[in-house]
N, CA and C atoms as a LAMMPS dump frame, in Angstrom:
ITEM: TIMESTEP
0
ITEM: NUMBER OF ATOMS
306
ITEM: BOX BOUNDS ff ff ff
-5.0000000000000000e+02 5.0000000000000000e+02
-5.0000000000000000e+02 5.0000000000000000e+02
-5.0000000000000000e+02 5.0000000000000000e+02
ITEM: ATOMS id mol type element x y z
1 1 1 N 409.904 75.765 -156.04
2 1 2 C 410.62 74.779 -157.06
3 1 3 C 412.059 74.452 -156.489
4 2 1 N 411.936 73.765 -155.387
5 2 2 C 413.211 73.281 -154.914
6 2 3 C 413.843 72.2 -155.631
7 3 1 N 413.087 71.196 -156.202
8 3 2 C 413.671 70.183 -156.899
9 3 3 C 413.171 70.18 -158.432
10 4 1 N 414.108 70.022 -159.335
11 4 2 C 413.848 70.016 -160.706
12 4 3 C 414.778 69.181 -161.48
13 5 1 N 414.715 67.921 -161.039
14 5 2 C 415.917 67.011 -161.542
15 5 3 C 415.868 67.075 -163.105
16 6 1 N 414.844 67.115 -163.815
17 6 2 C 414.719 67.084 -165.205
18 6 3 C 415.575 68.156 -165.675
19 7 1 N 415.674 69.208 -165.113
20 7 2 C 416.476 70.286 -165.753
21 7 3 C 417.811 70.519 -165.249
22 8 1 N 418.052 69.428 -164.1
23 8 2 C 419.242 69.768 -163.33
24 8 3 C 419.392 71.122 -162.694
25 9 1 N 418.391 71.581 -162.154
26 9 2 C 418.421 73.039 -161.457
27 9 3 C 419.482 72.889 -160.317
28 10 1 N 420.008 73.991 -160.009
29 10 2 C 420.98 74.334 -158.823
30 10 3 C 420.197 75.458 -158.342
31 11 1 N 419.522 75.4 -157.288
32 11 2 C 418.922 76.549 -156.435
33 11 3 C 419.815 77.201 -155.339
34 12 1 N 419.458 78.421 -155.383
35 12 2 C 420.617 79.053 -154.235
36 12 3 C 420.487 78.457 -152.935
37 13 1 N 421.572 78.335 -152.014
38 13 2 C 421.85 77.656 -150.664
39 13 3 C 420.885 78.669 -149.96
40 14 1 N 420.128 78.228 -148.897
41 14 2 C 419.306 78.751 -147.997
42 14 3 C 419.884 80.062 -147.493
43 15 1 N 420.963 80.254 -147.017
44 15 2 C 421.49 81.575 -146.644
45 15 3 C 421.656 82.598 -147.888
46 16 1 N 421.695 82.055 -149.095
47 16 2 C 422.016 83.098 -150.269
48 16 3 C 420.538 83.273 -150.478
49 17 1 N 419.387 82.31 -150.56
50 17 2 C 418.096 82.727 -150.904
51 17 3 C 417.494 83.752 -149.911
52 18 1 N 417.873 83.69 -148.529
53 18 2 C 417.465 84.567 -147.62
54 18 3 C 417.994 86.036 -147.684
55 19 1 N 419.182 86.078 -148.251
56 19 2 C 419.908 87.422 -148.733
57 19 3 C 419.381 87.711 -149.748
58 20 1 N 419.117 86.987 -151
59 20 2 C 418.261 87.335 -152.168
60 20 3 C 416.955 88.125 -151.789
61 21 1 N 416.244 87.47 -151.061
62 21 2 C 414.87 87.887 -150.551
63 21 3 C 415.039 89.544 -149.837
64 22 1 N 416.302 89.579 -149.084
65 22 2 C 416.241 90.984 -148.532
66 22 3 C 416.708 91.806 -149.564
67 23 1 N 417.325 91.337 -150.637
68 23 2 C 417.993 92.232 -151.631
69 23 3 C 416.712 92.796 -152.532
70 24 1 N 415.757 91.865 -152.506
71 24 2 C 414.636 92.424 -153.308
72 24 3 C 413.493 92.925 -152.529
73 25 1 N 413.166 92.697 -151.363
74 25 2 C 412.24 93.245 -150.593
75 25 3 C 412.474 94.144 -149.391
76 26 1 N 413.998 94.178 -149.1
77 26 2 C 414.122 94.602 -147.753
78 26 3 C 414.225 96.212 -148.134
79 27 1 N 414.296 96.966 -146.865
80 27 2 C 413.946 98.466 -147.046
81 27 3 C 415.151 98.957 -148.075
82 28 1 N 416.279 98.405 -148.159
83 28 2 C 417.229 98.967 -149.302
84 28 3 C 417.261 98.121 -150.455
85 29 1 N 416.168 97.477 -150.666
86 29 2 C 416.096 96.65 -151.69
87 29 3 C 415.7 97.146 -153.183
88 30 1 N 415.719 96.397 -153.908
89 30 2 C 415.416 96.441 -155.477
90 30 3 C 414.033 97.055 -155.633
91 31 1 N 413.201 96.448 -154.78
92 31 2 C 411.628 96.904 -154.921
93 31 3 C 411.54 98.458 -154.378
94 32 1 N 412.285 98.753 -153.705
95 32 2 C 412.32 99.985 -152.854
96 32 3 C 413.155 101.017 -153.822
97 33 1 N 413.568 100.683 -155.117
98 33 2 C 414.29 101.507 -156.01
99 33 3 C 415.774 101.411 -156.023
100 34 1 N 416.324 100.766 -155.131
101 34 2 C 417.75 100.749 -155.035
102 34 3 C 418.348 99.568 -156.065
103 35 1 N 418.581 100.204 -156.998
104 35 2 C 419.197 99.357 -158.405
105 35 3 C 420.633 99.68 -158.557
106 36 1 N 421.224 100.099 -157.694
107 36 2 C 422.783 100.65 -157.807
108 36 3 C 423.725 99.463 -157.636
109 37 1 N 425.006 99.712 -157.735
110 37 2 C 426.112 98.877 -157.775
111 37 3 C 426.289 97.749 -156.562
112 38 1 N 425.734 98.214 -155.422
113 38 2 C 425.827 97.514 -154.293
114 38 3 C 424.737 96.129 -154.168
115 39 1 N 423.531 96.431 -154.752
116 39 2 C 422.782 95.382 -154.988
117 39 3 C 423.14 94.488 -156.049
118 40 1 N 423.588 95.204 -157.24
119 40 2 C 424.043 94.415 -158.3
120 40 3 C 425.307 93.574 -158.132
121 41 1 N 426.14 93.961 -157.155
122 41 2 C 427.213 93.024 -156.809
123 41 3 C 426.976 91.986 -155.837
124 42 1 N 425.887 92.268 -155.115
125 42 2 C 425.427 91.266 -154.133
126 42 3 C 424.693 90.098 -154.892
127 43 1 N 423.861 90.582 -155.918
128 43 2 C 423.078 89.557 -156.755
129 43 3 C 424.085 88.72 -157.525
130 44 1 N 425.025 89.553 -158.223
131 44 2 C 426.062 88.715 -158.777
132 44 3 C 426.931 87.794 -158.16
133 45 1 N 427.234 88.149 -156.736
134 45 2 C 427.823 87.118 -155.854
135 45 3 C 427.05 85.931 -155.553
136 46 1 N 425.609 86.069 -155.472
137 46 2 C 425.006 84.792 -155.306
138 46 3 C 424.869 84.05 -156.52
139 47 1 N 424.813 84.632 -157.694
140 47 2 C 424.805 84.006 -158.929
141 47 3 C 426.155 83.254 -159.179
142 48 1 N 427.296 84.044 -158.865
143 48 2 C 428.583 83.441 -158.864
144 48 3 C 428.718 81.786 -158.028
145 49 1 N 427.966 82.168 -156.88
146 49 2 C 427.956 80.836 -155.906
147 49 3 C 427.394 79.712 -156.623
148 50 1 N 426.186 80.189 -157.472
149 50 2 C 425.562 79.122 -158.502
150 50 3 C 426.496 78.447 -159.265
151 51 1 N 427.248 79.363 -159.932
152 51 2 C 428.258 79.007 -161.154
153 51 3 C 429.189 77.96 -160.285
154 52 1 N 429.58 78.467 -159.23
155 52 2 C 430.708 77.653 -158.42
156 52 3 C 430.343 76.077 -158.379
157 53 1 N 428.928 76.108 -158.232
158 53 2 C 428.346 74.68 -157.756
159 53 3 C 428.117 74.024 -159.043
160 54 1 N 428.288 74.706 -160.13
161 54 2 C 428.066 73.92 -161.378
162 54 3 C 426.955 74.287 -162.326
163 55 1 N 426.323 75.597 -162.015
164 55 2 C 425.444 76.286 -163.072
165 55 3 C 426.1 76.713 -164.166
166 56 1 N 425.448 76.301 -165.398
167 56 2 C 426.041 76.671 -166.599
168 56 3 C 425.014 77.893 -167.318
169 57 1 N 424.063 78.284 -166.731
170 57 2 C 423.326 79.472 -167.106
171 57 3 C 422.346 79.905 -165.68
172 58 1 N 422.016 81.225 -165.755
173 58 2 C 421.419 81.724 -164.538
174 58 3 C 420.203 82.404 -165.153
175 59 1 N 419.117 81.829 -164.478
176 59 2 C 417.734 82.315 -165.036
177 59 3 C 417.287 83.272 -163.937
178 60 1 N 416.993 84.307 -164.331
179 60 2 C 416.746 85.575 -163.363
180 60 3 C 415.151 85.327 -163.255
181 61 1 N 414.504 84.436 -162.677
182 61 2 C 413.131 84.141 -162.41
183 61 3 C 412.59 84.829 -161.332
184 62 1 N 412.652 86.197 -161.308
185 62 2 C 411.906 86.991 -160.615
186 62 3 C 412.039 88.505 -161.292
187 63 1 N 410.818 88.978 -161.216
188 63 2 C 410.71 90.364 -161.942
189 63 3 C 411.852 91.462 -161.428
190 64 1 N 412.367 91.445 -160.298
191 64 2 C 413.134 92.442 -159.861
192 64 3 C 414.481 92.173 -160.161
193 65 1 N 414.93 91.139 -160.163
194 65 2 C 416.309 90.747 -160.337
195 65 3 C 417.094 91.197 -161.726
196 66 1 N 416.125 91.11 -162.83
197 66 2 C 416.935 91.776 -163.805
198 66 3 C 417.117 93.272 -164.121
199 67 1 N 416.445 93.943 -163.171
200 67 2 C 416.745 95.286 -162.929
201 67 3 C 418.219 95.633 -162.525
202 68 1 N 419.013 94.504 -161.971
203 68 2 C 420.323 94.856 -161.315
204 68 3 C 421.283 93.915 -162.048
205 69 1 N 420.656 92.816 -162.427
206 69 2 C 421.432 91.428 -162.952
207 69 3 C 421.01 90.973 -164.3
208 70 1 N 421.456 91.408 -165.36
209 70 2 C 421.021 90.869 -166.717
210 70 3 C 422.177 90.862 -167.596
211 71 1 N 422.122 90.244 -168.866
212 71 2 C 422.975 90.081 -169.81
213 71 3 C 423.423 91.406 -170.388
214 72 1 N 422.884 92.427 -170.418
215 72 2 C 423.311 93.764 -170.781
216 72 3 C 424.175 94.298 -169.767
217 73 1 N 423.775 94.397 -168.632
218 73 2 C 424.412 95.024 -167.221
219 73 3 C 425.684 94.173 -166.983
220 74 1 N 425.596 92.908 -167.073
221 74 2 C 426.739 91.895 -166.504
222 74 3 C 427.331 91.315 -167.769
223 75 1 N 427.666 91.877 -168.698
224 75 2 C 428.078 91.295 -170.181
225 75 3 C 429.327 90.389 -169.762
226 76 1 N 430.002 90.735 -168.793
227 76 2 C 431.344 89.727 -168.499
228 76 3 C 430.987 88.671 -167.531
229 77 1 N 429.837 88.29 -167.31
230 77 2 C 429.488 87.21 -166.382
231 77 3 C 429.912 85.975 -167.008
232 78 1 N 430.266 84.938 -166.295
233 78 2 C 430.993 83.9 -166.952
234 78 3 C 430.111 82.791 -167.541
235 79 1 N 428.685 83.001 -167.307
236 79 2 C 427.806 82.085 -167.985
237 79 3 C 426.555 83.026 -168.451
238 80 1 N 425.682 82.43 -169.311
239 80 2 C 424.643 83.042 -169.842
240 80 3 C 423.658 83.389 -168.819
241 81 1 N 422.944 84.726 -169.037
242 81 2 C 422.031 85.136 -168.03
243 81 3 C 420.8 85.146 -168.686
244 82 1 N 419.697 84.593 -168.292
245 82 2 C 418.622 84.537 -169.129
246 82 3 C 417.528 85.178 -168.224
247 83 1 N 416.703 86.138 -168.849
248 83 2 C 415.48 86.655 -168.092
249 83 3 C 414.239 86.113 -168.805
250 84 1 N 413.358 85.289 -168.08
251 84 2 C 412.392 84.682 -168.738
252 84 3 C 411.344 85.574 -169.365
253 85 1 N 411.127 86.779 -168.821
254 85 2 C 410.189 87.919 -169.446
255 85 3 C 410.593 88.098 -170.83
256 86 1 N 411.92 88.116 -171.126
257 86 2 C 412.401 88.459 -172.447
258 86 3 C 411.949 87.423 -173.261
259 87 1 N 412.257 86.185 -172.884
260 87 2 C 411.939 84.873 -173.593
261 87 3 C 410.596 84.907 -174.073
262 88 1 N 409.572 85.284 -173.137
263 88 2 C 408.221 85.174 -173.325
264 88 3 C 407.934 86.251 -174.443
265 89 1 N 408.454 87.292 -174.022
266 89 2 C 408.161 88.467 -175.206
267 89 3 C 408.519 88.082 -176.61
268 90 1 N 409.71 87.559 -176.654
269 90 2 C 410.363 87.348 -177.813
270 90 3 C 409.433 86.347 -178.523
271 91 1 N 408.915 85.154 -177.784
272 91 2 C 408.134 84.166 -178.366
273 91 3 C 406.875 84.673 -178.813
274 92 1 N 406.276 85.817 -178.019
275 92 2 C 404.834 86.162 -178.415
276 92 3 C 405.229 86.891 -179.707
277 93 1 N 406.221 87.853 -179.76
278 93 2 C 406.48 88.41 -181.029
279 93 3 C 406.64 87.643 -182.229
280 94 1 N 407.493 86.638 -181.854
281 94 2 C 407.577 85.559 -183.151
282 94 3 C 406.373 84.849 -183.594
283 95 1 N 405.601 84.515 -182.617
284 95 2 C 404.278 83.875 -183.172
285 95 3 C 403.265 84.753 -183.539
286 96 1 N 403.307 86.087 -183.305
287 96 2 C 402.303 86.978 -183.967
288 96 3 C 402.769 87.873 -184.838
289 97 1 N 403.899 88.023 -185.05
290 97 2 C 404.279 89.258 -185.828
291 97 3 C 403.704 88.985 -187.149
292 98 1 N 403.528 87.844 -187.84
293 98 2 C 402.902 87.929 -189.109
294 98 3 C 401.418 88.403 -189.159
295 99 1 N 400.929 88.517 -187.971
296 99 2 C 399.415 89.144 -187.823
297 99 3 C 399.601 90.48 -187.935
298 100 1 N 400.755 91.147 -187.886
299 100 2 C 400.842 92.474 -187.84
300 100 3 C 401.493 93.022 -189.051
301 101 1 N 401.869 92.164 -189.973
302 101 2 C 402.705 92.547 -191.304
303 101 3 C 401.471 93.06 -192.375
304 102 1 N 401.981 94.088 -192.888
305 102 2 C 400.981 94.588 -193.845
306 102 3 C 401.252 93.912 -195.269
């Protein structure tokens, strides 16, 4: 999804996307269980670069990124951080909660 003008998306620069891929999949990456402050800071720096380019919200559209970078962990980040999986779960619960009411 390199181009999404209808939403005015700002994608990571190529070098940042490469680094993000390494942070997720590399031997010291998030998939390998490394969810500490080093990976958190690196992901936050990439997100900050998006903010510097005009992003007003960060969507963590990857299952691993929210493990180190989310609204709870990074509550002082200058823009909102949205985890799409949380949005999906919230919508499912909202749509079907009446089915489970007694």
